[in-house]
C-alpha positions as CSV (number, residue, x, y, z in Angstrom):
1,M,6.7,9.3,25.2
2,P,6.4,6.4,27.5
3,I,7.0,2.7,26.3
4,Y,3.7,0.8,27.0
5,P,5.0,-3.1,27.3
6,V,2.1,-5.6,26.4
7,S,0.7,-6.9,29.2
8,P,1.2,-10.7,30.2
9,L,-1.6,-10.5,32.3
10,L,-4.0,-10.0,29.3
11,P,-4.9,-11.8,25.8
12,T,-1.4,-12.5,24.1
13,I,-0.2,-11.2,20.8
14,S,1.1,-11.9,18.0
15,I,1.9,-9.9,14.9
16,I,2.4,-11.1,11.6
17,I,3.6,-8.7,8.5
18,P,3.8,-9.8,5.1
19,V,7.1,-8.1,3.0
20,Y,7.8,-7.9,-0.4
21,N,11.0,-6.0,-1.2
22,G,10.3,-3.5,1.9
23,G,13.2,-1.8,1.7
24,E,13.5,1.9,4.5
25,N,9.8,1.8,5.3
26,F,10.3,-1.9,6.3
27,R,13.2,-1.0,8.5
28,R,11.1,1.7,9.9
29,C,8.3,-0.3,10.5
30,L,10.6,-3.0,12.3
31,S,12.2,-0.2,14.4
32,S,8.8,1.2,15.7
33,L,8.4,-3.0,17.5
34,E,11.7,-2.8,18.5
35,K,10.7,-2.4,22.2
36,I,6.9,-3.9,21.8
37,N,7.3,-7.5,24.1
38,A,5.0,-9.7,21.9
39,E,6.1,-11.9,19.2
40,V,6.5,-10.6,15.9
41,I,6.2,-12.8,12.6
42,V,7.4,-11.2,9.1
43,V,6.7,-13.5,6.3
44,A,9.3,-12.6,3.5
45,D,7.1,-13.7,0.5
46,G,9.7,-14.0,-2.0
47,D,11.2,-10.4,-1.5
48,T,14.8,-9.8,-3.6
49,D,16.4,-7.4,-1.7
50,G,16.9,-9.2,1.6
51,S,14.0,-8.1,3.5
52,W,14.3,-11.4,5.5
53,Q,17.6,-10.8,6.8
54,I,16.6,-6.9,8.2
55,A,13.7,-9.4,10.0
56,Q,15.8,-11.9,11.7
57,Q,18.3,-8.8,12.8
58,F,15.5,-7.5,14.5
59,G,14.8,-10.3,16.3
60,A,11.6,-11.6,14.4
61,K,10.5,-14.6,14.1
62,V,10.9,-15.1,10.0
63,L,9.2,-17.9,7.5
64,R,10.7,-17.4,4.3
65,R,9.2,-18.0,0.7
66,L,11.4,-18.1,-2.1
67,T,8.1,-16.9,-4.8
68,A,5.5,-14.6,-3.8
69,G,2.4,-16.0,-2.9
70,G,1.0,-12.5,-1.8
71,P,-0.3,-11.2,1.2
72,A,-3.4,-13.3,2.0
73,L,-1.2,-16.4,1.4
74,A,1.3,-14.6,3.8
75,R,-0.8,-13.7,6.6
76,N,-2.2,-17.2,6.5
77,L,1.4,-18.9,6.8
78,G,2.2,-16.0,9.3
79,A,-1.1,-16.8,11.5
80,R,-0.3,-21.0,11.4
81,S,2.8,-20.1,12.8
82,A,1.4,-17.6,15.7
83,Q,1.4,-18.8,19.5
84,G,-0.8,-15.6,20.5
85,E,-4.5,-15.1,21.3
86,I,-5.0,-12.2,19.1
87,L,-3.8,-12.1,15.7
88,F,-2.3,-8.3,14.9
89,F,-2.2,-8.1,11.3
90,M,-0.1,-5.1,9.8
91,D,1.7,-3.9,6.0
92,A,5.1,-3.4,6.0
93,D,4.9,0.3,5.6
94,V,3.1,1.6,8.6
95,M,4.6,2.0,12.5
96,I,3.0,1.8,15.2
97,A,2.5,3.9,18.8
98,P,4.1,2.4,21.8
99,D,0.5,2.1,23.0
100,T,-1.3,0.4,19.9
101,L,-1.0,-3.5,21.3
102,P,-1.7,-2.6,24.7
103,Q,-5.0,-0.6,23.6
104,V,-5.6,-3.7,21.5
105,Q,-5.4,-6.2,24.5
106,S,-7.6,-4.0,26.7
107,I,-10.8,-3.9,24.2
108,F,-10.4,-7.8,23.7
109,E,-10.1,-8.1,27.4
110,Q,-13.3,-5.7,27.9
111,D,-15.7,-7.5,24.9
112,P,-15.2,-11.3,25.2
113,S,-17.9,-11.2,22.2
114,L,-15.6,-9.1,19.9
115,G,-14.4,-11.3,17.4
116,A,-11.9,-8.5,15.7
117,L,-11.1,-4.8,15.4
118,I,-9.4,-2.4,12.8
119,G,-8.2,1.0,13.4
120,S,-6.6,3.6,11.6
121,Y,-4.3,5.6,9.9
122,D,-2.8,8.4,12.3
123,D,-3.1,12.5,11.0
124,A,0.6,12.5,10.3
125,P,1.6,10.4,7.2
126,G,5.7,9.7,6.4
127,A,5.5,10.7,3.3
128,T,5.3,14.4,3.0
129,N,4.5,15.0,-0.8
130,F,0.7,16.5,-1.7
131,L,-0.8,13.2,-3.2
132,S,0.8,10.9,0.1
133,Q,-0.7,13.4,2.4
134,Y,-3.7,13.9,0.8
135,R,-4.7,10.2,0.1
136,N,-3.4,8.9,3.7
137,L,-5.4,11.9,5.5
138,F,-8.3,11.0,3.8
139,H,-8.4,7.3,4.8
140,H,-7.8,8.7,8.3
141,Y,-10.6,10.9,7.8
142,T,-13.2,8.3,6.7
143,H,-12.0,5.8,9.4
144,Q,-12.4,8.6,12.1
145,T,-15.5,9.0,10.4
146,G,-16.8,5.5,10.2
147,N,-19.4,3.5,12.0
148,S,-18.1,1.8,15.3
149,E,-19.0,-1.3,14.4
150,A,-17.5,-1.9,11.5
151,S,-18.5,-3.9,8.5
152,T,-15.3,-4.9,7.0
153,F,-11.8,-5.9,7.9
154,W,-8.4,-4.3,7.7
155,G,-4.9,-5.8,7.0
156,A,-3.2,-3.0,7.5
157,C,-3.8,-2.7,11.2
158,G,-6.3,-5.1,12.3
159,A,-6.6,-7.9,15.3
160,I,-8.6,-11.2,15.4
161,R,-9.0,-13.7,17.8
162,R,-6.8,-16.6,16.2
163,E,-9.3,-19.5,17.1
164,V,-12.0,-17.4,15.2
165,F,-9.3,-16.4,12.0
166,L,-9.0,-20.2,12.2
167,R,-12.4,-21.2,12.4
168,V,-13.5,-19.0,9.1
169,G,-10.2,-20.2,7.0
170,G,-8.3,-16.4,7.1
171,F,-8.0,-14.9,4.0
172,D,-8.9,-16.0,0.7
173,E,-5.5,-17.2,-1.2
174,A,-7.2,-16.6,-4.4
175,Y,-6.2,-12.9,-4.2
176,R,-2.9,-13.6,-5.3
177,K,-1.7,-10.2,-5.3
178,P,-2.2,-7.2,-2.9
179,S,-6.2,-6.2,-3.3
180,I,-9.4,-6.8,-1.3
181,E,-8.4,-9.8,0.6
182,D,-9.0,-8.3,3.5
183,I,-12.4,-6.7,2.7
184,E,-13.8,-10.1,2.1
185,L,-12.1,-11.5,4.9
186,G,-14.4,-9.0,7.0
187,Y,-17.6,-9.8,4.7
188,R,-17.4,-13.7,5.5
189,L,-16.8,-12.8,9.6
190,K,-19.9,-10.5,9.4
191,Q,-21.8,-13.1,7.7
192,L,-21.0,-15.9,10.1
193,G,-22.2,-13.6,12.8
194,Y,-18.7,-12.0,14.3
195,R,-18.7,-8.5,15.4
196,I,-15.6,-6.2,14.1
197,R,-15.5,-2.7,16.0
198,L,-13.6,0.0,14.6
199,C,-11.4,1.5,17.0
200,K,-10.3,4.7,16.6
201,T,-8.1,5.4,19.1
202,V,-5.9,2.3,17.7
203,Q,-3.3,4.0,14.8
204,V,-0.8,3.1,13.1
205,K,1.9,5.8,10.8
206,H,1.7,5.0,7.0
207,L,4.7,5.3,5.2
208,K,4.0,4.6,1.5
209,H,4.8,7.3,-0.9
210,W,1.9,8.0,-3.5
211,G,2.1,9.0,-6.8
212,V,-0.6,9.5,-9.5
213,V,0.2,6.4,-11.7
214,S,0.5,4.5,-8.3
215,M,-2.6,5.9,-6.5
216,L,-4.9,5.7,-9.6
217,R,-4.0,2.2,-10.7
218,A,-4.7,0.9,-6.4
219,D,-7.6,2.8,-6.4
220,F,-8.7,1.8,-10.0
221,F,-7.9,-1.8,-10.5
222,Y,-6.6,-3.3,-7.3
223,R,-9.6,-1.9,-4.8
224,A,-12.5,-0.8,-6.7
225,L,-12.8,-3.3,-9.3
226,P,-12.5,-6.3,-7.5
227,W,-14.4,-4.8,-4.7
228,T,-17.4,-4.5,-7.1
229,E,-17.7,-7.7,-7.4
230,L,-17.4,-8.8,-4.0
231,I,-20.6,-6.6,-3.9
232,C,-22.0,-8.3,-6.9
233,R,-21.6,-11.7,-4.9
234,D,-22.4,-10.8,-1.8
235,H,-25.6,-8.7,-2.8
236,H,-24.9,-6.1,-0.1
237,L,-24.0,-2.6,-0.4
238,I,-22.7,-1.4,3.3
239,N,-23.4,2.2,4.1
240,D,-20.2,2.9,5.8
241,L,-16.8,4.2,5.0
242,N,-15.9,4.1,1.4
243,L,-19.5,3.3,0.4
244,K,-21.9,5.7,2.8
245,T,-24.5,7.4,0.9
246,S,-23.3,10.5,0.7
247,S,-20.3,9.3,-1.3
248,R,-22.8,7.4,-3.7
249,V,-24.7,10.5,-4.3
250,S,-21.2,12.7,-5.0
251,V,-20.5,9.7,-7.4
252,V,-23.7,10.3,-9.3
253,L,-23.3,14.3,-9.2
254,V,-19.6,14.5,-10.5
255,Y,-21.3,12.6,-13.8
256,A,-24.0,15.3,-14.2
257,L,-21.1,17.6,-13.8
258,V,-19.4,16.1,-16.5
259,L,-22.2,15.7,-19.0
260,L,-23.4,19.8,-18.2
261,L,-19.5,20.9,-18.9
262,S,-20.0,18.8,-22.2
263,V,-23.2,20.4,-23.8
264,A,-22.2,23.7,-22.2
265,P,-20.8,25.1,-25.4
266,W,-24.5,24.6,-27.2
267,W,-26.7,24.7,-24.0
268,S,-25.7,28.1,-22.1
269,V,-28.1,26.9,-19.4
270,A,-25.8,24.2,-18.9
271,W,-23.2,26.7,-17.3
272,L,-26.2,27.8,-14.5
273,L,-26.5,23.9,-13.9
274,A,-23.0,23.3,-13.8
275,V,-21.9,25.8,-11.0
276,S,-25.2,24.6,-9.0
277,V,-24.1,21.0,-9.2
278,G,-20.5,21.7,-8.4
279,V,-21.6,23.8,-5.3
280,F,-24.2,21.3,-4.0
281,L,-21.0,19.0,-4.3
282,L,-18.8,21.2,-2.3
283,V,-21.8,21.1,0.6
284,M,-22.5,17.9,0.8
285,N,-18.8,16.7,1.4
286,F,-18.2,20.4,3.3
287,S,-16.9,17.9,6.4
288,V,-14.0,16.5,4.3
289,Y,-13.1,19.7,3.2
290,R,-13.2,21.4,6.6
291,F,-10.8,18.3,7.9
292,F,-8.0,19.1,5.1
293,L,-8.2,23.0,6.1
294,R,-8.0,22.1,10.1
295,K,-4.9,19.8,9.4
296,R,-2.9,21.4,6.2
297,G,-4.3,24.7,6.2
298,F,-6.2,26.2,3.5
299,W,-4.5,26.3,0.5
300,F,-4.1,22.5,1.2
301,A,-8.0,22.0,1.2
302,V,-8.2,23.7,-2.0
303,R,-5.9,21.6,-4.1
304,T,-7.8,18.5,-2.8
305,I,-11.0,19.2,-4.2
306,P,-10.5,18.4,-8.0
307,W,-8.6,15.1,-6.6
308,H,-11.5,14.2,-4.3
309,W,-14.0,14.9,-7.2
310,L,-11.6,12.6,-9.5
311,Y,-11.9,10.2,-7.0
312,F,-15.6,9.7,-7.4
313,F,-15.7,9.7,-11.2
314,Y,-13.4,6.4,-11.4
315,S,-15.0,5.0,-8.2
316,G,-18.3,5.7,-10.3
317,L,-16.6,4.2,-13.6
318,A,-15.0,1.0,-11.7
319,F,-18.2,0.6,-10.3
320,A,-20.2,0.4,-13.6
321,I,-17.7,-1.7,-15.4
322,G,-16.9,-3.9,-12.6
323,N,-21.0,-4.9,-12.7
324,V,-20.8,-5.3,-16.3
325,R,-17.6,-7.6,-15.8
326,Y,-19.2,-10.1,-13.4
327,R,-22.2,-10.4,-14.8
328,L,-20.1,-11.8,-18.3
329,G,-19.4,-14.1,-15.9
330,Y,-15.5,-12.7,-15.7
331,R,-13.9,-12.3,-12.6
332,S,-10.3,-10.2,-12.1
333,Q,-6.9,-11.4,-10.5
334,P,-5.6,-8.5,-9.2
335,A,-2.1,-7.1,-10.0
336,S,0.6,-6.2,-7.5
337,T,0.5,-2.5,-6.2
338,V,4.2,-3.1,-5.4
């Protein structure tokens, strides 16, 4: 694969990576940047495994914090130190493609009205176990089918004009742990009239290994609950990405299915109704199952169905709990996903 150097004739880019005990995935992340001619800033956020030393070995500019303050604070520190006109944020467990940054440069150059852009995970996740493949491919599908005029920001693969970032105050440092600080920034950008574009060809490879506990904990406590509070705060439920109307209807159908199966032993008609609801769920989400079928085959696609329906179940539960918590005045401080 040819290497595409970042052009000095286009807007300059600073890459900002927060890291906390990044391990081997962080080393692979840095290796993907070796032939990229751009400023690389690593903010070592209280790591204890020597990640900051690895970053120095790769030639990155390292900002080191002795205690962890969270990715929002770390990214803000990196941004204030950056020299580039464009800030490109990426996570410590992703690898960029050789043409990622040249694409980002070109997009900002061609569209002066653009405030920020986000990309997508690619369709070849680094971890090979089923849950990692399912979750990362589902994320890829969600972004590849999202609206090009995006409604939010994404810290794993997102770029923003430095002047815009500083003008809006950067990430909200009240998020002391990895959570939805990037989504919250995107909401503020939109409220202030800045455009965010979803560029589906700007892709990174996610290396994270997901297990049952880590996936459910991240989805429920670190994403869905605080995201619900954000929706309540802004009184705005968008029809895009994870919040599409079809997903909301699917949540209702999953709960209807659970209810029907619960009463079926005492009401025989419920079995027929449950089958009907199940078929409706399959039809409504056929495009995503067809995507899994095309990417990983029949058996993989079949195995994703119960996990996908479980996703609708706990998303609905988190939305209900989050609404109640918000109205009772409780605000969550998300715990770490690392």
